[in-house]
N, C-alpha and C positions, 0 to 999 in steps of 0.2 A: 545333450540331446535336445532337439526342438520340442516345443510343447505339444505339437501334433502327434508325437510318438507315444503320448500317455493317453490311455483311454479314460482313466479316472481323474477328474479335475475337482479341486476344492478352491473356493474363493473366500478371501477375507481381506479386511481393511486394517492396516497398521494403526494401532491405538497409541495415544500419547504416552500411556504407561509403559510401552514397550521400547521406547527410545532411551539412549544413554546420554552421557554428558557431551558426546560428539554430535548429538542430535540425529543419530542413525539408530537402527534397530540393534539392541544389545544382542550379541552373538548367540547367547543361550536360548533366546526366544525362537530362533529358527528351528531348534529341535522340537519345540512345542508346535510350531506350524506343521512339521512333518508328522508329528503324532496325531494332530487333528486330521491330516490327510489320510492317515492309516484308518482312523475311525470312519471316515467317509468311504474308504475302500470297502470296508465290511458292509456298509450300507448299500454301496453299489452292487455288491454280491447278493443283496436282499437277505442278509443274515442279521437278525436281531441278536446282538452279541451274546447275552446271557443264555437265551434259549438255544442258540445254535451251538455254543460251546458245550452246553450240557448234553446235547444230542451227540456231538462229536467225541465226547469223553476226554477233553483236554482243553488247554488254552495256549496261545502263543505268548512267549516271554521274550522280551527284547534282550539280545545277547551282545550286540555290538553296533555302534553307529559311527560312520565316518562322514564328516561334512567338509565340503570344499567351498570357500567363499570367493566369489568372483566380483561382486559389486554389492553396494549397500542399499537396503530399503529404508525409506524415510516415513515419518508420520504422515498419515493420510493416503499412502500408496495403496492401490488396490492390487493385491497379489493373487496369482493363480498357482496352486501347488499341484503338480502332476505326480501321479504315483502309479507304479506298475510292479507286478511280480515277475522277476526275471528267472528265478530258478527255485525248484522245490527239491530238496534232498530227502534223505531218509526221515529226519526229524527237523531239519532246518528249512527256512523260507527266506529267500533273498529278495528284498524290495529295492527298487531304484526310484529316486524322487528328484524333482527339480522345482525350485521356487522361482517364479517368473514375474516380472513387471512388464506387462505387454508381452512382447516376444523376447525380451532380454532375460537371459538366465542370470539370476543373482546368486543362488546357492544350489549346489548339487549334493545329493546325499545317498548313502548306501546304508540300509538297515537290515540287520540279520536277526531273525526271530527263531526261537526254538519251540516246537510244539511239545508240551510237557503235561504231565499229570499234576493238576493243581494241589493234590493232597501232599505230594512230596517234591514237586517241581523237578522231577527227573524226566529227561527226554523220553518221548514215546513217538512211534512212527506217525507221520502226517496221514490222517485217514484218507482212503482212496477217494471218497466223495469230495473232500475238500481239495485234494490234488486235481481232480477232474474239473471242479468248479473254477479254480485258478486258470487252468488251461483254456476252458471254454470262454470265460469272460475275456481274457486277453486276446482270444481269437475272434471276438465280436459276437459271441452267442448271447442269447437272452438268459438272464439269471432267474426268470420267473415263468410260470405257466398260468394262463387264465382259462378258467372253465365256466361255461354257462350250463345251468341245469336246475333240476328240481330239488326241493328241500330234502326229500328222502335220499338223495344221492350226495348232496353237499352240506346238508344241515349240521352234522356233527362238528365238522371243522369250521364252518362259518360261525356257528354259535360260540366257539372258543374265542374268535376275534371279537365278536360283539360283546361277549362277557367282559373281556379285558378292557375294551374301550368305553362302552356305555355304562356298564354296571360298576366295575372296579375303579375306573379312572374318573368318570364323570358323575358317578353317584346316582344314576337313574335307577328307579325301582325296577326289579325284574318283571313285575306284572305289566309295567308300561312298555318295557323293551320287547317282551314276547307278547305281541298283540293279537296273535291268532291268524295273521295274514300270510304267514310263511308257507303254508301248505299249498297255496294256489299261486304263489309268486314265482317269477323267474329269478334265479340267484346267480350272482357272479362271485367267483372265488379265485383268489390269486395265491399260489403256493410257490415257495422257493425251491431250489434244487435239492434241499433236504426233505422235501415234501411237507414242510411246515406251512400252515395257513398264515398269511400275513395281511390279507385285505379281503373285504367282502362288501357286497351291496345287493340290492334287490330291485325288481321291477314289478309293480302291482297294477293290475288293470282296474281303473276307476269306472270307466264307462266306454262304450264303443268308440274307438279311436283315441282315447285318452288314457295315459298311464302315468304312474307316479314312481319316481326313483326315490329310494330311501335306504336307511340302515347302512349308509356309506361309512365304512370303518377301516382304518389302516393302522397297523401296528405302530405304537408310539415311536419306536426307534427308527422307523423307516419313512416317516412323513417327509414330504418335500422331494421324494424321489420318483414322482410321476406314477406311482401305483394307483393313486386315486383317480388320476385322469385316464389311465388305461382302463379302469373299471367303468368309469362314467361313459367313455366313448363306446365301450362294448354294449352297455345297456341302452344307450341312445340308438345305436345302430340296430340292436335287436328290436326295439320299439318301431323304428322306421321300416324294418324288413317285414314285420307282420302287419303293416298298414296303418299304424297310428299316425295321427296328424299333430299331436301335441303331447309333450311330456312336462309334467309339473313336479315340483319337489318343495319340501319345507326345509330350507337350509338353516343350520345354526348360523347366527349372525356373523360369527368369526370366519365362516367359510364362504360368505357371499362373494368376495373377489374371485375365489377359485371357480365358482360356478359362472360368474360373469365372463371369465376368460374362455369358458366353454360354450358361450352363446346364449346363456340363460339371462332372462330379464326379471326384475322385481315386478310382482303382480299384485302387491297389496301391502298394507302396513305391517310393521313388526308386531310380534306378539310373544308371549311366554308359553313354553311347553316343557313339562318335566323340570321346571325351575331354570330353564335356559332360554335366552332370547333367540327367536327364530324369525325368518323372513320368507314369505311365499315367493316362489319363482317359477317361470315357465319358459318353454322353448318350442317354437313351431317346427315341425318336421316335414321333410320331403322324403319320398321313397327312394331317391337316388343318392342318399348319403354314402360316403365312401366306407 
């Protein structure tokens, strides 16, 4: 199958430790590549694995793998692994995968998983929500929903994401994280198809025509999947729509490249806040933003 037939793509570079005495990738590593692609497939579905499986009441267990080798990958090759769900049975899920170097198919694979109760590993029917999610994703549907609204409407779920990211993960004090500005802010909330909150952010008015974006948080398991950019664009567009001419933010230093790609510029020296390095940034707005 051509690479274009796969909606979910994973990319990786072959490491020196993965080649054998023939100076090609040792055959068993291709199964690891496919396993990595399956993990990325769950991320493409916007499903944080542990949280999602707890909600669904089971987990997928690998039952059978068939690999067919067509050509060899070598050290330093940049590979793309395509993955798609072909069929969902009562408790089984059939995935088709391909490992490509450019457009050349190197290895094709078929992976069969069984959805089972983790307590006894006995098969159980694939939940209807998961079945629908597979079908929708493969048909090109979005796996998330973004809402803009007030704290009174979105706050309970947004707070769960912020608690996990800022307080539990980054160690920020609750008194600093909950700063009293939520009640008047415009909030963005991204949920997956299981209605689990996976990302949030907010827009606070500083002065007439100037707003600040902050509290940008994405579930740890789903970062790098464009959820953050989706939220950022929505908040920027909301600011432009209401007539703001500038949006500012205080970015954690590690996130500076992310905001620069979205058109923000550094507006001052780095400083420390809540024990973490930050950098002030800003972006001028026009009212005709898409």
